[in-house]
DSSP file (Angstrom, degrees, kcal/mol; ACC not computed):
  #  RESIDUE AA STRUCTURE BP1 BP2  ACC     N-H-->O    O-->H-N    N-H-->O    O-->H-N    TCO  KAPPA ALPHA  PHI   PSI    X-CA   Y-CA   Z-CA
    1    1 A E     >        0   0    0      0, 0.0     4,-2.3     0, 0.0     5,-0.2   0.000 360.0 360.0 360.0 -30.4  -31.6    6.2  -21.7
    2    2 A D  H  >  +     0   0    0      1,-0.2     4,-2.1     2,-0.2     5,-0.2   0.902 360.0  51.1 -62.8 -39.4  -32.2    5.3  -18.1
    3    3 A T  H  > S+     0   0    0      1,-0.2     4,-2.6     2,-0.2    -1,-0.2   0.902 108.3  51.9 -63.4 -41.5  -30.2    2.1  -18.6
    4    4 A V  H  > S+     0   0    0      1,-0.2     4,-2.6     2,-0.2    -2,-0.2   0.906 108.8  51.0 -62.2 -41.7  -27.4    4.1  -20.1
    5    5 A G  H  X S+     0   0    0     -4,-2.3     4,-2.2     2,-0.2    -1,-0.2   0.906 110.5  48.4 -62.0 -42.4  -27.4    6.5  -17.1
    6    6 A V  H  X S+     0   0    0     -4,-2.1     4,-2.6     2,-0.2    -2,-0.2   0.922 112.4  48.8 -63.8 -43.9  -27.2    3.5  -14.7
    7    7 A M  H  X S+     0   0    0     -4,-2.6     4,-2.6     1,-0.2    -2,-0.2   0.891 110.9  50.1 -64.6 -39.5  -24.4    2.0  -16.6
    8    8 A Q  H  X S+     0   0    0     -4,-2.6     4,-2.4     2,-0.2    -1,-0.2   0.899 111.1  49.7 -64.5 -39.7  -22.5    5.3  -16.7
    9    9 A S  H  X S+     0   0    0     -4,-2.2     4,-2.2     2,-0.2    -2,-0.2   0.917 111.9  47.6 -64.1 -43.7  -23.0    5.6  -12.9
   10   10 A E  H  X S+     0   0    0     -4,-2.6     4,-2.4     2,-0.2    -2,-0.2   0.896 110.8  51.9 -64.4 -40.4  -21.7    2.1  -12.4
   11   11 A L  H  X S+     0   0    0     -4,-2.6     4,-2.6     2,-0.2    -2,-0.2   0.911 108.9  50.5 -62.3 -42.5  -18.7    2.7  -14.6
   12   12 A H  H  X S+     0   0    0     -4,-2.4     4,-2.2     1,-0.2    -1,-0.2   0.914 110.2  49.9 -61.6 -42.4  -17.9    5.8  -12.6
   13   13 A A  H  X S+     0   0    0     -4,-2.2     4,-2.4     1,-0.2    -2,-0.2   0.903 110.9  49.6 -63.0 -41.0  -18.1    3.8   -9.4
   14   14 A I  H  X S+     0   0    0     -4,-2.4     4,-2.6     2,-0.2    -2,-0.2   0.901 109.1  52.0 -64.7 -41.1  -15.8    1.2  -10.8
   15   15 A E  H  X S+     0   0    0     -4,-2.6     4,-2.3     2,-0.2    -2,-0.2   0.899 110.0  49.6 -62.0 -40.2  -13.3    3.9  -11.9
   16   16 A Q  H  X S+     0   0    0     -4,-2.2     4,-2.6     2,-0.2    -2,-0.2   0.929 111.2  48.7 -63.3 -45.2  -13.3    5.3   -8.4
   17   17 A L  H  X S+     0   0    0     -4,-2.4     4,-2.7     2,-0.2    -2,-0.2   0.893 110.2  51.7 -62.7 -39.7  -12.8    1.8   -6.9
   18   18 A L  H  X S+     0   0    0     -4,-2.6     4,-2.6     2,-0.2    -1,-0.2   0.924 110.2  48.7 -62.7 -44.4   -9.9    1.2   -9.4
   19   19 A G  H  X S+     0   0    0     -4,-2.3     4,-2.2     1,-0.2    -2,-0.2   0.913 112.1  48.9 -60.6 -43.1   -8.3    4.5   -8.3
   20   20 A D  H  X S+     0   0    0     -4,-2.6     4,-2.5     2,-0.2    -2,-0.2   0.909 111.4  49.8 -62.6 -42.1   -8.7    3.6   -4.7
   21   21 A A  H  X S+     0   0    0     -4,-2.7     4,-2.4     2,-0.2    -2,-0.2   0.897 110.1  50.3 -64.9 -40.7   -7.2    0.1   -5.3
   22   22 A Q  H  X S+     0   0    0     -4,-2.6     4,-2.2     2,-0.2    -1,-0.2   0.900 111.8  47.9 -64.9 -39.9   -4.2    1.6   -7.2
   23   23 A Q  H  X S+     0   0    0     -4,-2.2     4,-2.7     2,-0.2    -2,-0.2   0.909 111.1  50.8 -66.2 -41.3   -3.6    4.1   -4.3
   24   24 A A  H  X S+     0   0    0     -4,-2.5     4,-2.6     1,-0.2    -2,-0.2   0.895 109.6  50.9 -62.8 -39.7   -3.9    1.3   -1.8
   25   25 A Q  H  X S+     0   0    0     -4,-2.4     4,-2.3     2,-0.2    -1,-0.2   0.917 111.2  47.6 -63.8 -43.3   -1.3   -0.8   -3.8
   26   26 A A  H  X S+     0   0    0     -4,-2.2     4,-2.3     2,-0.2    -2,-0.2   0.911 113.0  48.8 -64.1 -42.3    1.1    2.2   -3.9
   27   27 A D  H  X S+     0   0    0     -4,-2.7     4,-2.8     2,-0.2     5,-0.2   0.914 110.7  50.8 -62.7 -43.0    0.6    2.8   -0.1
   28   28 A C  H  X S+     0   0    0     -4,-2.6     4,-2.4     2,-0.2    -2,-0.2   0.911 110.4  49.2 -61.5 -44.0    1.2   -0.9    0.6
   29   29 A S  H  X S+     0   0    0     -4,-2.3     4,-2.1     2,-0.2    -1,-0.2   0.918 112.2  48.1 -62.2 -44.2    4.4   -0.9   -1.5
   30   30 A R  H  X S+     0   0    0     -4,-2.3     4,-2.0     1,-0.2    -2,-0.2   0.915 113.0  47.6 -63.5 -43.6    5.7    2.2    0.3
   31   31 A H  H  X S+     0   0    0     -4,-2.8     4,-2.6     1,-0.2    -1,-0.2   0.872 109.1  54.7 -66.1 -36.5    4.9    0.7    3.8
   32   32 A S  H  X S+     0   0    0     -4,-2.4     4,-2.2     2,-0.2    -1,-0.2   0.920 108.2  48.3 -62.9 -43.9    6.5   -2.6    2.8
   33   33 A R  H  X S+     0   0    0     -4,-2.1     4,-2.1     1,-0.2    -1,-0.2   0.906 111.9  50.2 -62.6 -40.6    9.8   -0.7    1.9
   34   34 A R  H  X S+     0   0    0     -4,-2.0     4,-2.4     1,-0.2    -2,-0.2   0.905 109.6  50.5 -64.7 -41.4    9.6    1.2    5.2
   35   35 A L  H  X S+     0   0    0     -4,-2.6     4,-2.5     1,-0.2    -1,-0.2   0.895 108.8  51.9 -63.9 -39.4    9.1   -2.0    7.1
   36   36 A Q  H  X S+     0   0    0     -4,-2.2     4,-2.2     2,-0.2    -1,-0.2   0.906 109.8  49.5 -62.9 -40.8   12.1   -3.6    5.4
   37   37 A A  H  X S+     0   0    0     -4,-2.1     4,-2.1     2,-0.2    -2,-0.2   0.915 111.8  48.3 -64.1 -42.7   14.2   -0.6    6.3
   38   38 A L  H  X S+     0   0    0     -4,-2.4     4,-2.6     2,-0.2    -2,-0.2   0.889 108.8  54.3 -64.4 -38.6   13.1   -0.8   10.0
   39   39 A K  H  X S+     0   0    0     -4,-2.5     4,-2.5     1,-0.2    -2,-0.2   0.921 108.6  48.5 -60.8 -44.4   13.8   -4.6   10.0
   40   40 A R  H  X S+     0   0    0     -4,-2.2     4,-2.5     1,-0.2    -1,-0.2   0.902 110.9  51.0 -63.0 -40.5   17.4   -3.9    8.8
   41   41 A Q  H  X S+     0   0    0     -4,-2.1     4,-2.4     2,-0.2    -2,-0.2   0.917 110.7  48.3 -63.2 -42.5   17.8   -1.2   11.5
   42   42 A I  H  X S+     0   0    0     -4,-2.6     4,-2.5     1,-0.2    -2,-0.2   0.914 111.3  50.4 -63.4 -43.2   16.6   -3.6   14.2
   43   43 A E  H  X S+     0   0    0     -4,-2.5     4,-2.2     1,-0.2    -2,-0.2   0.908 110.7  49.7 -61.7 -41.6   18.9   -6.3   12.9
   44   44 A N  H  X S+     0   0    0     -4,-2.5     4,-2.2     2,-0.2    -2,-0.2   0.907 111.9  47.3 -64.7 -42.0   21.9   -3.9   13.0
   45   45 A V  H  X S+     0   0    0     -4,-2.4     4,-2.6     2,-0.2    -1,-0.2   0.904 110.5  53.1 -65.1 -40.6   21.0   -2.8   16.6
   46   46 A S  H  X S+     0   0    0     -4,-2.5     4,-2.4     1,-0.2    -2,-0.2   0.906 108.9  49.1 -60.9 -42.4   20.7   -6.4   17.6
   47   47 A I  H  X S+     0   0    0     -4,-2.2     4,-2.5     2,-0.2    -1,-0.2   0.922 111.3  49.5 -62.9 -44.2   24.1   -7.2   16.2
   48   48 A K  H  X S+     0   0    0     -4,-2.2     4,-1.7     2,-0.2    -2,-0.2   0.891 110.8  49.9 -63.3 -39.6   25.6   -4.2   18.0
   49   49 A I  H  X S+     0   0    0     -4,-2.6     4,-0.8     2,-0.2    -1,-0.2   0.928 111.8  47.9 -64.3 -44.6   24.0   -5.3   21.3
   50   50 A N  H >< S+     0   0    0     -4,-2.4     3,-0.6     1,-0.2    -2,-0.2   0.883 111.1  51.0 -64.4 -38.0   25.3   -8.8   20.9
   51   51 A D  H 3< S+     0   0    0     -4,-2.5    -1,-0.2     1,-0.2    -2,-0.2   0.836 107.3  54.4 -66.7 -32.1   28.8   -7.5   20.1
   52   52 A A  H 3<        0   0    0     -4,-1.7    -1,-0.2     1,-0.2    -2,-0.2   0.659 360.0 360.0 -77.0 -15.3   28.7   -5.3   23.2
   53   53 A R    <<        0   0    0     -4,-0.8    -1,-0.2    -3,-0.6    -2,-0.1   0.482 360.0 360.0 -74.8 360.0   27.9   -8.3   25.5
């Protein structure tokens, strides 16, 4: 039974890590989309600055 308890504990830890990894992946995806939007905004401002010169 001690072995089963250890395995259950390890499984719980793995489940926690998986949840953390899934959250990190979602955060990364969200940040990537935000960075792409900022990149487009910077490009648009750069074009406007060049046009104004």
